[in-house]
N, C-alpha and C positions, 0 to 999 in steps of 0.2 A: 753577126758578131759585133759590128760597129754599134748597133742599137743596144746590145747587151752591155757593152763596155760603157757607153754613154749613160745609160739608165741605172745600172747597178754598180759596176766596179768603180767607175770614175766618181760617181756620187759618194760612195762610201769613202774613197780616198780623200775627196774634197772635205768631207765632214771631219774625218779624223785629223787631217793635216791642219785645217783651219782651227779646230779646237785646241790642238797642240800649240799652234802659232800664237793664238790669243792668250794662252796661259803663259807662254815664255815671254811674250812681248808686252805683258800687262804693265810693267813699270815703264818701259820706253814709251808706250802709248800714252801713259799718264803724263810723262814729262813733255811729250810733244803737244798734248792738249793744253798744258799750262803755257808753253811757249806761244802757241797760236793765240790763246786768250790774251797774253801779254802784248804780243806784237800786232795782232789784227783785231782784237776785241771779240765781242760775242755776236752771234753764236760761234762756238768752236767748230762745229760740224756743218758742212755744206750738205743739204739734203735736197734731192730732186727725183721726181718720178722718171723712170726709164723703162723701156720695153725689154722684157726678158725672153725666155724660150716661148715660142709660139705667139710672141707679141704681148704676153701678159705683163701688166704694169706692176712694178715694184718700186720701193723707195731706196735709192742709192745713197750711201753714206761715204763722205770724204772729209778730210781736214780742209778747212777753207784756206784759200791762198790769195784771195783778193779782198780789197776794202769795199765799203759800200758807198764810195764817193759818187755824188750826183752833180749834174749841171744845174743851171739856174731854173730849168724847167722841171727839175725833180727826176730826170732820167739818168740811169746809170752811165757813167763815163765809159769809154772804150776799155777793153781788157788790158791793153798795153799800159794804160795809166793806172788802173786799179790793181794790177799784178805787181806786188812789191818785190823788193830784192829777197826778202825772207821767203815769200811765196814762190819765187823762181827757184830758190834752193830746194824747197820741199818738192817741187815738181821735178827738178833735175835728178833728184835722188829717189823719186817715186814714193816719198814718205807720205804724201797727201792721200795715197791710195790705200794705206793700211787699214782704215776703218772698214774697207770693203771685205775684210776677213769675216766680219759679222754677216754680210750678205752671202758669202760663201757658206758659212755655217748654217744659215737659214735655208739654203737651197735656191736662193735667187740667182746666184752666180756660180761659176766654177773658177778654178785657178787659171785655166786655159780656155779660151774661146774668143769670139768676136767681141770687141769692146761694146758695152751698152751705150747707145747714142740717145738722142733726144726723141721724145714721143712724137713731136710734130714732124719728124722725118718719115714716119711709118707709111703715109700714103704717097711718098715721093719715090720709093724704090721701084725699080722695074722687077720683073718676075725673078730673074736670077739673083739680083741683089737681096731680095727678100728672103732668100734661102739662109741668110746669116742668122735668122731667128729660128732655125730648125734645131739649134742646140742652145744650151745655157750660155749667156754672155760671160766673158772672162776678165780676170785681172790683167792678163796679158794674152797675146795671140800672135798669129803669123804676121799680121800687119804691123804690130808693135816691134817685132824683131827684124822687120824688113823695111824700115824707114819711118815708122810711126807718123808723126805729123808732117814729115817732109814729103809724104806721098800725096798724090791727088786722091780725091774721093773714089774715083773709078779704080785706081790701083789698090786702094785700101779694101774696097769691097771685093775685088777679085781674090785677094789674099784670104778674106773672111770665108768666101765660098769654097775656096780651095781647101781650107781647114775642115769645113763641114763635109766635103766630099772624101776627105782622107783621114778623118779622125781615128786616132789610135794611141795606145799608151806610149809608143816609141816617139811619135810626133810630139806628144805633150811634154815628154822629158826633154826632147831637143829644144822646144820652145822655151821651157823654163831655164835651161842652161844658157841659151842665147840671151834671155831677158836679163839674167844676172850680169853677163858681160856688157850688155848695152847700158845698164844702169851705172856700172862702174865707169864706162866711157862717157856717160851723159849724152848719148846720141839721140837725135830726132825729136827733141822736146818741142820745138816750135817749127811752124811752117816757114817758108821763105818770105811770106808777106804778112804774117800775123803772129801775135804772141802765143796763140794757141792753135786753132784751126779755123779756117774760113767756114762760113755757113754753107751747109749743103742745100742746094736749091732744086734738086730733083734730077733724075737721070736724063729726062728729055732735054732739059735746058743745058745740061753738061755736054750733051752730044751735038749741040748746034755749032 
């Protein structure tokens, strides 16, 4: 039943809801794009390859929230410096995530599922953590409504796997409802030691 829900029912709901959302939000998206272009420059969209279901690579789209400031060696400055006040506002309201509606429409992502992380993390997961790729990545998920960037990597992955093991329409509805509440409260945007989230260095290193 879970496989049928994930493969057919959930995918159909994702397609219809993302199509509707893109149509309704067309004007707000255009305004946001203009604001990002004015405040942060070009390009407006941040594009990056991420692993999706079964580890298949796709291009993720988000509104950019950082500048391209570099040091004297030409290397990008730390996130804390490049993340502007305007960028922090976009993140706190999750507005930077709205272009991912296109990823959902295409079938790269779902509204609910484990967040798509970096491609270079793929060989670093242990067997249990790798289960997060058994479903499509999501715009939001159990980890996002239970601490988001305030969680350790191990806690985050446990929530991801718990979602995979218990996927259902009722769980998705519950997560979406909690997501709205968390966005309104602006909770869990940053970790305790970083503007975003620390680098994941592998399950074995984390266990030392």
